[in-house]
matplotlib code that plots the C-alpha trace (Angstrom):
import matplotlib.pyplot as plt

x = [70.0, 68.0, 64.9, 65.1, 62.2, 62.3, 61.5, 61.3, 62.1, 63.3, 65.8, 64.9, 63.5, 59.9, 57.4, 54.3, 52.0, 49.5, 47.8, 45.7, 45.7, 49.5, 50.9, 54.4, 56.7, 59.1, 61.7, 64.0, 63.0, 65.8, 65.4, 67.1, 67.2, 66.5, 66.7, 65.6, 63.3, 63.8, 65.5, 63.4, 64.3, 63.2, 59.8, 58.7, 57.1, 56.2, 56.5, 55.3, 54.5, 50.8, 51.3, 48.1, 49.8, 52.7, 51.4, 49.9, 48.4, 50.9, 50.2, 52.9, 52.7, 54.4, 55.4, 52.1, 52.8, 54.7, 55.5, 57.0, 58.2, 59.3, 57.6, 57.8, 56.1, 55.5, 54.7, 54.9, 56.5, 56.5, 57.4, 59.4, 58.2, 59.7, 59.7, 61.5, 61.4, 63.2, 63.4, 64.2, 64.6, 61.5, 62.4, 61.7, 63.0, 66.2, 65.5, 64.7, 61.1, 60.1, 58.3, 57.0, 55.0, 52.3, 50.5, 46.7, 45.1, 44.7, 41.1, 41.9, 44.3, 47.2, 49.3, 52.6, 53.4, 54.7, 58.5, 58.8, 60.8, 63.5, 66.8, 69.4]
y = [58.6, 59.0, 57.0, 54.9, 53.1, 49.5, 49.1, 45.9, 46.4, 44.7, 46.5, 46.3, 48.3, 49.2, 47.3, 49.5, 46.7, 46.1, 42.7, 42.4, 38.6, 38.5, 38.4, 39.5, 36.9, 37.9, 35.4, 38.2, 40.7, 42.6, 44.0, 47.2, 50.0, 53.1, 56.7, 58.1, 57.3, 54.3, 55.0, 55.3, 51.7, 50.2, 48.6, 49.1, 46.0, 47.1, 50.0, 50.8, 54.5, 54.4, 54.8, 53.3, 51.1, 49.7, 49.6, 46.2, 44.4, 41.9, 39.0, 37.1, 33.3, 31.1, 27.4, 25.7, 22.1, 19.1, 20.8, 23.9, 26.4, 29.2, 32.6, 36.0, 39.3, 41.8, 45.5, 48.8, 51.7, 54.9, 53.8, 50.8, 47.2, 45.2, 41.4, 39.7, 36.5, 33.4, 30.2, 27.1, 23.5, 21.3, 19.0, 15.5, 16.4, 18.2, 20.5, 24.2, 25.4, 28.6, 31.9, 34.0, 37.0, 37.0, 39.8, 39.4, 42.3, 41.1, 41.3, 41.2, 38.2, 40.5, 41.8, 42.9, 44.6, 42.4, 42.0, 39.6, 42.2, 42.1, 40.3, 39.3]
z = [-69.3, -72.6, -73.3, -76.5, -78.3, -79.2, -82.9, -85.0, -88.6, -91.7, -94.0, -97.7, -100.6, -100.0, -102.0, -102.3, -103.5, -100.7, -100.7, -97.5, -97.8, -97.5, -94.0, -93.4, -92.0, -89.2, -90.3, -91.3, -88.5, -86.9, -83.4, -82.7, -80.2, -82.1, -81.0, -84.3, -87.2, -89.4, -92.7, -95.9, -97.0, -93.7, -93.2, -89.6, -88.2, -84.6, -82.3, -78.8, -79.3, -80.2, -83.9, -85.5, -88.1, -86.0, -82.4, -81.5, -78.5, -77.1, -74.8, -72.9, -72.6, -70.1, -70.7, -70.0, -70.6, -69.2, -65.8, -67.4, -64.8, -67.1, -66.4, -68.0, -68.3, -71.1, -70.5, -72.3, -70.5, -72.4, -76.0, -74.8, -75.0, -72.1, -72.4, -69.5, -67.6, -66.6, -68.8, -66.6, -67.3, -67.3, -64.4, -65.8, -69.3, -68.2, -71.1, -71.2, -71.2, -73.0, -72.7, -75.6, -76.5, -79.2, -81.1, -80.4, -82.2, -85.8, -87.0, -90.7, -90.7, -91.5, -88.6, -90.1, -93.4, -96.3, -96.1, -99.0, -100.9, -98.2, -98.6, -96.0]

ax = plt.figure().add_subplot(projection="3d")
ax.plot(x, y, z, "-o")
ax.set_aspect("equal")
plt.show()
């Protein structure tokens, strides 16, 4: 069994303009399992390998309101980010709760690179 790294990237032509006040939006982020390096036209949003520009601090959040019973965990093992858990119905709503993972290491207001040059 070969280890693979989990990489988030958006495929597009690279825009070299760098405005620190612009925060990349992950609306067109693609999750992929990657054994190799992203292609030249890919903008890497996040890795779990210690690379200074793409490795972030992640924090898992459970459903905290209205009797939510959903729970999850997030951990990094090797260069693999593992987000797992169980989403269950909120009993009195008969609707699903949620779990999520947030990036918590932004000191500049910009977490991800600008992907506004990307297209679907």
